[in-house]
Biopython code that builds the backbone (N, CA, C, O; Angstrom):
import numpy as np
from Bio.PDB.StructureBuilder import StructureBuilder

atoms = [
    (1, "SER", "N", (-2.575, 12.786, -2.631)),
    (1, "SER", "CA", (-3.263, 13.320, -1.881)),
    (1, "SER", "C", (-4.707, 12.483, -1.608)),
    (1, "SER", "O", (-5.740, 12.657, -2.253)),
    (2, "PRO", "N", (-4.559, 11.721, -0.715)),
    (2, "PRO", "CA", (-6.088, 10.979, -0.998)),
    (2, "PRO", "C", (-6.874, 12.035, -1.050)),
    (2, "PRO", "O", (-6.818, 12.410, -2.221)),
    (3, "SER", "N", (-7.635, 12.792, -0.406)),
    (3, "SER", "CA", (-8.184, 14.020, -0.841)),
    (3, "SER", "C", (-9.353, 14.233, -2.216)),
    (3, "SER", "O", (-10.461, 13.962, -2.681)),
    (4, "ARG", "N", (-7.835, 15.073, -2.409)),
    (4, "ARG", "CA", (-8.276, 14.843, -3.807)),
    (4, "ARG", "C", (-8.404, 13.940, -5.505)),
    (4, "ARG", "O", (-8.714, 14.244, -6.657)),
    (5, "ALA", "N", (-7.864, 12.470, -4.606)),
    (5, "ALA", "CA", (-8.118, 12.107, -5.926)),
    (5, "ALA", "C", (-9.127, 11.018, -5.222)),
    (5, "ALA", "O", (-9.286, 9.938, -5.791)),
    (6, "LEU", "N", (-9.923, 11.339, -3.783)),
    (6, "LEU", "CA", (-11.327, 11.110, -4.129)),
    (6, "LEU", "C", (-11.912, 12.072, -4.446)),
    (6, "LEU", "O", (-12.129, 11.733, -5.609)),
    (7, "SER", "N", (-12.375, 13.060, -4.356)),
    (7, "SER", "CA", (-12.834, 13.893, -5.270)),
    (7, "SER", "C", (-12.918, 13.747, -6.339)),
    (7, "SER", "O", (-14.001, 13.548, -6.890)),
    (8, "GLU", "N", (-11.865, 13.798, -6.914)),
    (8, "GLU", "CA", (-11.795, 14.110, -8.545)),
    (8, "GLU", "C", (-12.935, 12.101, -9.165)),
    (8, "GLU", "O", (-13.590, 11.843, -10.175)),
    (9, "ALA", "N", (-12.553, 11.162, -7.787)),
    (9, "ALA", "CA", (-13.219, 10.203, -9.028)),
    (9, "ALA", "C", (-14.402, 10.693, -8.646)),
    (9, "ALA", "O", (-14.941, 10.984, -9.714)),
    (10, "HIS", "N", (-15.423, 11.069, -7.444)),
    (10, "HIS", "CA", (-16.337, 11.504, -7.307)),
    (10, "HIS", "C", (-16.270, 12.524, -9.171)),
    (10, "HIS", "O", (-16.725, 12.143, -10.250)),
    (11, "ARG", "N", (-15.882, 13.203, -8.996)),
    (11, "ARG", "CA", (-16.320, 14.047, -9.751)),
    (11, "ARG", "C", (-16.797, 13.349, -11.726)),
    (11, "ARG", "O", (-17.680, 13.573, -12.554)),
    (12, "VAL", "N", (-15.336, 12.309, -11.602)),
    (12, "VAL", "CA", (-16.033, 11.260, -12.946)),
    (12, "VAL", "C", (-16.497, 9.836, -12.669)),
    (12, "VAL", "O", (-16.482, 9.021, -13.592)),
    (13, "LEU", "N", (-16.918, 9.482, -11.429)),
    (13, "LEU", "CA", (-17.838, 8.932, -11.555)),
    (13, "LEU", "C", (-19.637, 8.882, -12.055)),
    (13, "LEU", "O", (-20.128, 9.914, -11.598)),
    (14, "ARG", "N", (-20.599, 8.164, -12.715)),
    (14, "ARG", "CA", (-21.103, 9.118, -12.820)),
    (14, "ARG", "C", (-22.615, 8.456, -11.352)),
    (14, "ARG", "O", (-22.822, 7.564, -10.529)),
    (15, "PRO", "N", (-23.330, 9.912, -12.032)),
    (15, "PRO", "CA", (-24.082, 9.192, -10.750)),
    (15, "PRO", "C", (-25.493, 8.536, -10.397)),
    (15, "PRO", "O", (-26.609, 8.772, -10.859)),
    (16, "GLY", "N", (-25.098, 7.697, -9.493)),
    (16, "GLY", "CA", (-25.743, 5.870, -8.657)),
    (16, "GLY", "C", (-24.228, 4.784, -8.884)),
    (16, "GLY", "O", (-24.241, 3.565, -8.710)),
    (17, "GLY", "N", (-23.113, 5.534, -9.270)),
    (17, "GLY", "CA", (-21.725, 4.849, -9.208)),
    (17, "GLY", "C", (-21.359, 4.474, -8.249)),
    (17, "GLY", "O", (-21.282, 5.342, -7.380)),
    (18, "THR", "N", (-21.059, 3.467, -7.959)),
    (18, "THR", "CA", (-19.819, 2.554, -6.557)),
    (18, "THR", "C", (-18.779, 3.394, -7.092)),
    (18, "THR", "O", (-18.818, 3.876, -8.224)),
    (19, "LEU", "N", (-17.551, 3.614, -5.998)),
    (19, "LEU", "CA", (-16.488, 2.903, -5.639)),
    (19, "LEU", "C", (-16.501, 2.060, -5.103)),
    (19, "LEU", "O", (-17.452, 1.584, -4.483)),
    (20, "VAL", "N", (-14.887, 1.454, -5.265)),
    (20, "VAL", "CA", (-14.464, 0.089, -3.941)),
    (20, "VAL", "C", (-13.296, 0.878, -3.530)),
    (20, "VAL", "O", (-13.631, 1.775, -4.305)),
    (21, "VAL", "N", (-12.679, 1.146, -3.225)),
    (21, "VAL", "CA", (-11.718, 1.237, -2.657)),
    (21, "VAL", "C", (-11.099, 0.304, -1.481)),
    (21, "VAL", "O", (-11.651, -0.274, -0.544)),
    (22, "LEU", "N", (-9.317, 0.401, -2.018)),
    (22, "LEU", "CA", (-8.778, -1.244, -0.714)),
    (22, "LEU", "C", (-7.504, -0.399, -1.186)),
    (22, "LEU", "O", (-7.029, 0.032, -2.236)),
    (23, "THR", "N", (-7.249, -0.404, 0.036)),
    (23, "THR", "CA", (-5.930, 0.122, 0.862)),
    (23, "THR", "C", (-5.696, -0.614, 1.827)),
    (23, "THR", "O", (-6.346, -1.640, 2.027)),
    (24, "LEU", "N", (-4.474, -0.109, 2.786)),
    (24, "LEU", "CA", (-3.810, -1.123, 3.846)),
    (24, "LEU", "C", (-4.759, -0.496, 5.142)),
    (24, "LEU", "O", (-5.705, 0.269, 4.959)),
    (25, "ALA", "N", (-4.389, -0.891, 6.229)),
    (25, "ALA", "CA", (-5.392, -0.437, 6.891)),
    (25, "ALA", "C", (-4.158, 0.015, 7.926)),
    (25, "ALA", "O", (-3.072, -0.560, 7.998)),
    (26, "GLN", "N", (-4.675, 1.460, 8.903)),
    (26, "GLN", "CA", (-3.192, 2.040, 9.412)),
    (26, "GLN", "C", (-2.796, 1.250, 9.998)),
    (26, "GLN", "O", (-3.363, 0.188, 10.256)),
    (27, "HIS", "N", (-1.069, 1.812, 10.550)),
    (27, "HIS", "CA", (0.116, 0.979, 9.937)),
    (27, "HIS", "C", (1.148, 1.246, 11.429)),
    (27, "HIS", "O", (1.061, 2.044, 12.363)),
    (28, "GLU", "N", (1.934, 0.352, 11.151)),
    (28, "GLU", "CA", (3.172, 1.506, 11.894)),
    (28, "GLU", "C", (4.652, 0.660, 11.408)),
    (28, "GLU", "O", (5.516, 0.115, 12.094)),
    (29, "GLN", "N", (4.570, 0.753, 10.556)),
    (29, "GLN", "CA", (6.002, -0.329, 9.856)),
    (29, "GLN", "C", (6.456, 0.566, 8.524)),
    (29, "GLN", "O", (6.781, 0.158, 7.409)),
    (30, "GLU", "N", (6.369, 1.881, 9.012)),
    (30, "GLU", "CA", (7.506, 3.194, 8.777)),
    (30, "GLU", "C", (8.690, 2.849, 7.302)),
    (30, "GLU", "O", (8.643, 3.302, 6.158)),
    (31, "GLU", "N", (9.694, 1.864, 7.951)),
    (31, "GLU", "CA", (10.796, 1.420, 6.596)),
    (31, "GLU", "C", (10.267, 0.932, 5.567)),
    (31, "GLU", "O", (10.281, 1.371, 4.417)),
    (32, "ILE", "N", (9.718, -0.133, 6.047)),
    (32, "ILE", "CA", (8.561, -0.612, 5.286)),
    (32, "ILE", "C", (8.024, -0.102, 3.608)),
    (32, "ILE", "O", (8.030, -0.499, 2.443)),
    (33, "ALA", "N", (7.473, 1.350, 4.682)),
    (33, "ALA", "CA", (6.532, 1.911, 4.006)),
    (33, "ALA", "C", (7.294, 2.883, 3.333)),
    (33, "ALA", "O", (6.672, 3.143, 2.303)),
    (34, "SER", "N", (8.511, 3.674, 3.399)),
    (34, "SER", "CA", (9.544, 3.946, 2.869)),
    (34, "SER", "C", (10.165, 3.652, 1.934)),
    (34, "SER", "O", (10.664, 4.365, 1.062)),
    (35, "ALA", "N", (10.165, 2.027, 2.139)),
    (35, "ALA", "CA", (11.223, 1.711, 0.522)),
    (35, "ALA", "C", (10.409, 1.381, -0.141)),
    (35, "ALA", "O", (10.853, 0.945, -1.203)),
    (36, "TYR", "N", (8.704, 1.345, -0.015)),
    (36, "TYR", "CA", (8.319, 1.057, -1.467)),
    (36, "TYR", "C", (7.621, 3.050, -1.603)),
    (36, "TYR", "O", (6.522, 3.264, -2.112)),
    (37, "SER", "N", (8.094, 3.672, -1.311)),
    (37, "SER", "CA", (7.808, 4.832, -1.177)),
    (37, "SER", "C", (5.912, 5.286, -1.420)),
    (37, "SER", "O", (5.205, 5.846, -2.257)),
    (38, "HIS", "N", (5.738, 4.398, 0.335)),
    (38, "HIS", "CA", (4.321, 4.526, 0.106)),
    (38, "HIS", "C", (4.599, 5.928, 0.723)),
    (38, "HIS", "O", (5.651, 6.215, 1.294)),
    (39, "GLN", "N", (3.689, 6.654, 0.571)),
    (39, "GLN", "CA", (3.130, 8.499, 1.159)),
    (39, "GLN", "C", (2.438, 8.590, 2.148)),
    (39, "GLN", "O", (2.434, 9.653, 2.769)),
    (40, "ASN", "N", (1.723, 7.591, 2.536)),
    (40, "ASN", "CA", (0.872, 7.762, 4.034)),
    (40, "ASN", "C", (1.045, 5.931, 4.464)),
    (40, "ASN", "O", (1.164, 4.921, 3.771)),
    (41, "LEU", "N", (0.980, 6.191, 5.999)),
    (41, "LEU", "CA", (0.708, 4.274, 6.975)),
    (41, "LEU", "C", (-0.976, 4.266, 6.641)),
    (41, "LEU", "O", (-1.774, 4.563, 7.530)),
    (42, "GLY", "N", (-1.279, 4.016, 5.713)),
    (42, "GLY", "CA", (-2.492, 2.892, 5.815)),
    (42, "GLY", "C", (-3.559, 4.688, 6.235)),
    (42, "GLY", "O", (-3.287, 5.869, 6.452)),
    (43, "PHE", "N", (-4.541, 3.987, 6.155)),
    (43, "PHE", "CA", (-6.045, 4.719, 6.995)),
    (43, "PHE", "C", (-6.763, 3.583, 7.816)),
    (43, "PHE", "O", (-6.682, 2.355, 7.848)),
    (44, "ALA", "N", (-7.418, 4.437, 8.393)),
    (44, "ALA", "CA", (-7.881, 3.961, 10.326)),
    (44, "ALA", "C", (-9.770, 3.449, 8.843)),
    (44, "ALA", "O", (-10.021, 3.798, 7.690)),
    (45, "PRO", "N", (-10.401, 2.682, 9.713)),
    (45, "PRO", "CA", (-11.733, 3.218, 8.627)),
    (45, "PRO", "C", (-12.760, 4.369, 9.267)),
    (45, "PRO", "O", (-13.678, 4.723, 8.528)),
    (46, "SER", "N", (-12.698, 4.778, 10.158)),
    (46, "SER", "CA", (-13.304, 5.983, 10.344)),
    (46, "SER", "C", (-12.796, 7.124, 9.566)),
    (46, "SER", "O", (-13.688, 7.745, 8.990)),
    (47, "LYS", "N", (-11.033, 7.772, 9.317)),
    (47, "LYS", "CA", (-9.892, 8.291, 8.512)),
    (47, "LYS", "C", (-11.020, 8.031, 7.260)),
    (47, "LYS", "O", (-11.874, 8.896, 7.070)),
    (48, "LEU", "N", (-10.986, 6.709, 6.347)),
    (48, "LEU", "CA", (-11.474, 6.660, 5.037)),
    (48, "LEU", "C", (-13.289, 6.972, 4.555)),
    (48, "LEU", "O", (-13.761, 7.041, 3.421)),
    (49, "ARG", "N", (-14.049, 7.124, 6.021)),
    (49, "ARG", "CA", (-15.183, 7.138, 6.357)),
    (49, "ARG", "C", (-14.989, 8.599, 5.382)),
    (49, "ARG", "O", (-15.461, 8.955, 4.302)),
    (50, "ALA", "N", (-13.938, 9.286, 6.482)),
    (50, "ALA", "CA", (-14.413, 10.506, 6.278)),
    (50, "ALA", "C", (-14.340, 11.148, 5.322)),
    (50, "ALA", "O", (-15.146, 12.059, 5.132)),
    (51, "LEU", "N", (-12.961, 10.746, 4.091)),
    (51, "LEU", "CA", (-12.051, 11.249, 3.958)),
    (51, "LEU", "C", (-13.530, 11.095, 2.154)),
    (51, "LEU", "O", (-13.839, 11.820, 1.209)),
    (52, "LEU", "N", (-13.946, 9.639, 2.707)),
    (52, "LEU", "CA", (-15.718, 9.647, 1.337)),
    (52, "LEU", "C", (-16.382, 10.999, 1.394)),
    (52, "LEU", "O", (-16.521, 11.820, 0.487)),
    (53, "ARG", "N", (-16.780, 11.058, 2.718)),
    (53, "ARG", "CA", (-18.128, 12.084, 2.820)),
    (53, "ARG", "C", (-17.852, 13.377, 3.166)),
    (53, "ARG", "O", (-18.664, 14.188, 3.610)),
    (54, "ASN", "N", (-16.271, 13.616, 2.879)),
    (54, "ASN", "CA", (-15.743, 13.917, 2.656)),
    (54, "ASN", "C", (-15.899, 15.133, 0.876)),
    (54, "ASN", "O", (-16.016, 16.356, 0.792)),
    (55, "ALA", "N", (-15.830, 14.140, -0.150)),
    (55, "ALA", "CA", (-16.248, 14.331, -1.346)),
    (55, "ALA", "C", (-16.590, 13.584, -1.833)),
    (55, "ALA", "O", (-16.151, 12.790, -2.665)),
    (56, "GLY", "N", (-18.284, 13.913, -0.895)),
    (56, "GLY", "CA", (-19.065, 13.542, -1.743)),
    (56, "GLY", "C", (-20.099, 11.956, -1.650)),
    (56, "GLY", "O", (-21.326, 11.865, -1.632)),
    (57, "PHE", "N", (-19.231, 11.038, -1.612)),
    (57, "PHE", "CA", (-19.535, 10.022, -1.448)),
    (57, "PHE", "C", (-20.429, 9.786, 0.089)),
    (57, "PHE", "O", (-20.341, 10.549, 1.051)),
    (58, "SER", "N", (-21.391, 8.384, 0.023)),
    (58, "SER", "CA", (-21.922, 8.246, 0.707)),
    (58, "SER", "C", (-21.467, 6.694, 0.794)),
    (58, "SER", "O", (-21.225, 5.940, -0.148)),
    (59, "THR", "N", (-21.405, 6.351, 2.557)),
    (59, "THR", "CA", (-20.134, 4.735, 2.102)),
    (59, "THR", "C", (-21.072, 3.983, 2.414)),
    (59, "THR", "O", (-21.949, 4.497, 3.108)),
    (60, "THR", "N", (-21.264, 2.218, 1.945)),
    (60, "THR", "CA", (-22.426, 1.337, 2.278)),
    (60, "THR", "C", (-21.231, 0.428, 3.645)),
    (60, "THR", "O", (-21.559, -0.141, 4.686)),
    (61, "ARG", "N", (-19.687, 0.665, 2.968)),
    (61, "ARG", "CA", (-19.191, -0.806, 3.836)),
    (61, "ARG", "C", (-17.536, 0.200, 4.294)),
    (61, "ARG", "O", (-16.693, 1.003, 3.895)),
    (62, "CYS", "N", (-17.809, -0.301, 4.951)),
    (62, "CYS", "CA", (-15.665, 0.482, 5.307)),
    (62, "CYS", "C", (-15.750, -0.534, 6.123)),
    (62, "CYS", "O", (-16.755, -0.693, 6.815)),
    (63, "GLU", "N", (-13.916, -2.003, 6.192)),
    (63, "GLU", "CA", (-14.151, -1.949, 6.962)),
    (63, "GLU", "C", (-12.604, -3.386, 6.625)),
    (63, "GLU", "O", (-12.812, -3.874, 5.515)),
    (64, "ILE", "N", (-11.311, -4.028, 7.293)),
    (64, "ILE", "CA", (-10.549, -4.302, 7.257)),
    (64, "ILE", "C", (-11.672, -5.864, 7.008)),
    (64, "ILE", "O", (-12.418, -6.479, 7.770)),
    (65, "THR", "N", (-11.377, -5.995, 5.890)),
    (65, "THR", "CA", (-11.561, -7.401, 4.890)),
    (65, "THR", "C", (-10.258, -8.154, 5.372)),
    (65, "THR", "O", (-10.348, -8.769, 6.435)),
    (66, "SER", "N", (-9.103, -8.165, 4.721)),
    (66, "SER", "CA", (-8.341, -9.532, 5.140)),
    (66, "SER", "C", (-7.025, -8.669, 6.192)),
    (66, "SER", "O", (-6.776, -7.579, 6.708)),
    (67, "ARG", "N", (-6.632, -9.670, 6.075)),
    (67, "ARG", "CA", (-5.117, -9.833, 7.351)),
    (67, "ARG", "C", (-3.834, -10.576, 6.818)),
    (67, "ARG", "O", (-3.785, -11.798, 6.676)),
    (68, "GLU", "N", (-2.859, -9.757, 6.553)),
    (68, "GLU", "CA", (-1.700, -11.095, 6.345)),
    (68, "GLU", "C", (-1.085, -12.145, 6.637)),
    (68, "GLU", "O", (-0.001, -11.870, 6.123)),
    (69, "ARG", "N", (-0.884, -13.684, 7.311)),
    (69, "ARG", "CA", (-0.832, -14.721, 7.543)),
    (69, "ARG", "C", (0.669, -14.232, 8.483)),
    (69, "ARG", "O", (0.835, -14.146, 9.699)),
    (70, "HIS", "N", (1.359, -14.043, 7.641)),
    (70, "HIS", "CA", (2.444, -13.567, 8.593)),
    (70, "HIS", "C", (3.425, -12.128, 8.841)),
    (70, "HIS", "O", (3.454, -11.346, 7.891)),
    (71, "LYS", "N", (3.936, -11.898, 9.641)),
    (71, "LYS", "CA", (4.390, -10.301, 9.930)),
    (71, "LYS", "C", (5.046, -9.965, 8.593)),
    (71, "LYS", "O", (5.597, -10.614, 7.704)),
    (72, "PRO", "N", (4.691, -8.383, 8.871)),
    (72, "PRO", "CA", (4.003, -7.491, 9.333)),
    (72, "PRO", "C", (2.570, -7.254, 9.932)),
    (72, "PRO", "O", (2.194, -6.271, 10.570)),
    (73, "TYR", "N", (1.771, -8.501, 9.546)),
    (73, "TYR", "CA", (0.478, -8.490, 9.924)),
    (73, "TYR", "C", (-0.363, -7.316, 8.319)),
    (73, "TYR", "O", (-1.584, -7.477, 8.328)),
    (74, "PHE", "N", (-0.024, -6.599, 7.472)),
    (74, "PHE", "CA", (-0.445, -5.390, 6.956)),
    (74, "PHE", "C", (-2.371, -6.511, 7.456)),
    (74, "PHE", "O", (-2.726, -7.570, 7.973)),
    (75, "GLU", "N", (-3.114, -4.933, 6.647)),
    (75, "GLU", "CA", (-4.200, -5.724, 6.324)),
    (75, "GLU", "C", (-4.864, -4.397, 5.729)),
    (75, "GLU", "O", (-4.620, -3.217, 5.978)),
    (76, "VAL", "N", (-6.149, -5.216, 4.519)),
    (76, "VAL", "CA", (-6.978, -4.657, 3.921)),
    (76, "VAL", "C", (-7.633, -3.756, 4.093)),
    (76, "VAL", "O", (-8.656, -3.885, 4.764)),
    (77, "LEU", "N", (-7.332, -2.723, 3.636)),
    (77, "LEU", "CA", (-8.694, -2.229, 4.347)),
    (77, "LEU", "C", (-9.936, -2.167, 2.874)),
    (77, "LEU", "O", (-9.404, -2.012, 1.775)),
    (78, "THR", "N", (-11.496, -2.286, 2.902)),
    (78, "THR", "CA", (-12.336, -2.348, 1.734)),
    (78, "THR", "C", (-13.344, -0.892, 2.221)),
    (78, "THR", "O", (-13.669, -0.653, 3.384)),
    (79, "ALA", "N", (-13.702, -0.062, 1.036)),
    (79, "ALA", "CA", (-15.001, 0.386, 1.697)),
    (79, "ALA", "C", (-15.400, 0.712, 0.048)),
    (79, "ALA", "O", (-14.589, 0.940, -0.850)),
    (80, "TYR", "N", (-17.043, 0.656, -0.077)),
    (80, "TYR", "CA", (-18.057, 1.269, -0.684)),
    (80, "TYR", "C", (-18.239, 1.636, -0.734)),
    (80, "TYR", "O", (-18.987, 1.757, 0.237)),
    (81, "ALA", "N", (-18.343, 2.812, -1.583)),
    (81, "ALA", "CA", (-19.426, 4.010, -1.823)),
    (81, "ALA", "C", (-19.671, 4.307, -3.150)),
    (81, "ALA", "O", (-19.048, 4.254, -4.210)),
    (82, "ASN", "N", (-20.849, 4.659, -2.742)),
    (82, "ASN", "CA", (-22.249, 5.382, -3.567)),
    (82, "ASN", "C", (-21.842, 6.780, -4.075)),
    (82, "ASN", "O", (-21.485, 7.457, -3.111)),
    (83, "ARG", "N", (-21.764, 7.468, -5.250)),
    (83, "ARG", "CA", (-22.544, 8.522, -5.670)),
    (83, "ARG", "C", (-23.883, 9.027, -5.601)),
    (83, "ARG", "O", (-24.770, 8.461, -6.241)),
    (84, "ALA", "N", (-24.096, 9.904, -4.982)),
    (84, "ALA", "CA", (-25.383, 10.054, -5.444)),
    (84, "ALA", "C", (-26.579, 10.284, -6.817)),
    (84, "ALA", "O", (-26.172, 10.160, -7.972)),
    (85, "SER", "N", (-27.862, 10.579, -6.568)),
    (85, "SER", "CA", (-27.638, 9.765, -7.874)),
    (85, "SER", "C", (-28.187, 11.687, -8.926)),
    (85, "SER", "O", (-28.206, 11.734, -10.156)),
]
sb = StructureBuilder()
sb.init_structure("model")
sb.init_model(0)
sb.init_chain("A")
sb.init_seg("    ")
for serial, (resi, resn, name, xyz) in enumerate(atoms, 1):
    if name == "N":
        sb.init_residue(resn, " ", resi, " ")
    sb.init_atom(name, np.array(xyz, "f"), 0.0, 1.0, " ", f" {name:<3s}", serial, name[0])
structure = sb.get_structure()
């Protein structure tokens, strides 16, 4: 559960600490995701920001930071989030 994982990260991260999240951006490649036992089809930046906010983080950056050059052109979503002091 992404929500539970982020809540646990918030719990164990020291006040003022930064969490870095790297994940696949939202995609429609169900067959590939299934072959690797992925539990979801990536995240839209707005969804990841909301998950981080709900876990108690303030997000400083959340955007697509790279893209594969070949099909299926997966994109990597990177987020930086801080735990309040």
